[in-house]
N, C-alpha and C positions, 0 to 999 in steps of 0.2 A: 116279612110278611103283607105289611101295608104297601109299601112299595108296589107291590106285583097287583095288590087290588087299584091301586092308579089306574093300572096300566093296563086294566080291562073296561076302566073308564069311556066313554066316550068324548070326544075333544069339546064339543061346546058344552057339558056339562060339566066339563072338568074349569072350566070361565066361571060357570054362576057359582060353582063352591067357591073356587076364588074369593068371588067377589060376596058373595050373602055368607057366605063362612066362612071367613078366613082365620077365627078365634079354633073351630074346627079340625086342625089342618094342621098334623104335629109340624115341630117347625124342621123336622132332619127329613120331611117328604117334601118340602114346601121348592127345594133344587131341583127335585126329580119333576117335582110337578111346571114347572116354571121352564123348566127347557124339552119339555114334554110338548107343551103346548106352543112354544116360539118353534119347535121341529116341524109345525101343522106347514109354517110359511117358511121357516127359515133352515136352515143348517149354524144353527146358532153351535159355539165351543166353549168349551170353560177352560183349554188349555192354552196356554198364553203363548207359548216357544212355539205350539204349533200352528195357531192364528199367524204369529207375524210368517213365519215359513211360509203356509200363506199367502201370506199379505205380498210379499217379495215374489213367490211364481207366477200370481196371477196381477202384481202389479199394481193391488188394489189397498185402498186408507184401509186402517181398525177402526170400527167400532165398537166400542169397549162400553156395557151395560152394568154399575153397577148399583144392586137391585136388595133388598128386604123384606124380607117374612112378614115385616109388621109396617111396611106402608103401606099406605092405600094411592100413591102415586104410581107405584109400581103397579099395584094391579091392575089399576086402572092404564097404565102403557101396554101390560102385556094382554088384556082384554078388548081392549078399543086400540090404540096407535097402533102397536104393531102388526096386528095381522089386517089394515087395512090393507086394498091390491096397490096401492099407490108407492106406500110409504116400502112395502113388502117388497117392491119391484126394484124400486130405487135403490133400498137398500141392497138389494142380490147383486144389483150391476156393480155400482159402485164402491161398496165396504167387502172385507172380511169382520161377520159380524161375532165377538165373543161375549158370554154374561157373567157375572162373579157376584154369588152372594156373600152379603156383606159378614155375615156371621160364622160363613166358613173359615174353619181356618186356612185353607188351603187357598184364600183368598187372598190372606193379612198382606202378603209379600209385593201385589198387588197394588193392594190398596197404598199401602203405603210408598210405594214408587212413584202415583197419580196425586199424593195427596188428597187421598179423600177425605171430604166432610160429612156429607148429606145423598138423602139417596129422594127420589131416582139420579145419578148421576150418567150423563154420558160424555166420553171422551174422544174426539177423535186425533188417531196416531198416524205417522208411517209405518212403514214397512221394516224401520229400529224400534218400534217402539218410541218414538217422538213425538210427546206432544205437541200436536198444532191448534186444538179448539175443544171447548164441552160446554158443555150448558146444562142447569139443574133442573128438575122439576118436571111433571105432567104440561104435557104436553098436548092437543090435538091433535091429527091426523096432519092441516095444510100447516101449523104453526112448526108443525114437526120436522115437514120437508125441507120448509123456509132454513131450519137449522141447521140440514142435513149440507142440503146446495151452498150453503153460507161458508160451512164446514169445508168444502170440496174448491171453493174460490180459496180461502185463506193458504190451501195446500198449496194453488199455483201461486199464488201472488207470494210463499214463501220458496219458492219454485223459483220465481221469477219469471215464472208464465202469465205473460200480463194479459195477454189477447183471450185466455183460458181463466183469466183471473176476471175483467170486465166479463166475459159472458156471462159466469156464474152469479157475479153480486146483478147483474140486473136483470136477471131469470128470476133471482130472489124477489125483487122489488114489483116490474111488474105480475106476476104470478104469486104471491105471498104477501102486497101491498100492507095486510093488516099484519102480519106477522113485527112480532119486535124488533127482529135484526133487519127488516128492512132497509131503515135510514142508516144505520150502519153499513150496511149493502152500498147504497145508495154514496155514502162519502168515500168508502173502497174504491169503487167503481170512478171517482174520479181520479184517487190514487194512484191507482192501477196506469193506467191513460197517461199522466203525467208521467212516471215512470218511463212508459215506450219511448212520451217522445219529449218529454221537459219542457213540454208546452203547457204553461198554466194555466192559458184559454179551459182547458179542460177541471181544473180546480175552481175558476170560479164558475162554469156551466154547472158543475155540482154544487156550489154553494146555493145559485138559486134557486135548482130543482128541491135542496132540502128544504128553504125558505117555504118555496108555493106549496110541496106537500106534506112534509113534516115539518111545517113552522114550531111543533111545541116541546121536537126531540134534542136531546142534547147532540145529537149532532149536525145540526142545523146551525147550533151556537155554535161547537169546533168550527164550522167552516162557515162561522159569518165573518171572518177577519179576511177568508180569498176575495183577491178581486181586488180589495181597498188601495 
């Protein structure tokens, strides 16, 4: 009965209710609300097998979202980040999105498969469900886009598509330089080009760039040995 009532509530009102009045939303209706809100922007699924089949058919990566009805970061992701036009457009173009509420008994096998620990967690996987990359916690739209593009680069790197990996990593650095993942992207851009050419000058150049742009990052420290 409650689910039917929620289905009649306008989308923007649902967002407000989930942020301001989370304790008054029955746990059994939270998953329905989440899926209803997400469907306003994207066709999120909670069917893992279907998501894999769709990923194979479309040759896209899977984006798996683990969320909780007790998680403020999850509510912020749903209300602020995922509906952002740039975020939703990029997900729709490159990923098959699927979401699992962690208190739902139907989510337990998927949680075990990916060693779930905390919400919100996002896992990027290939069309066989093999994990490629993950990140944990709330992120605003810009930082979240950086993670998505970095994940795409990791997938290309894994497939030894060095040019594609290099392109993705450089997009992260240039468009999202303030994101946490930018120094790592710069590091792996150098690695990708070295793997392609076996020319160590790419590593040396990456080390210099890291020292100049991200001198306090652990990735600058890791690359400091290059060129010695």
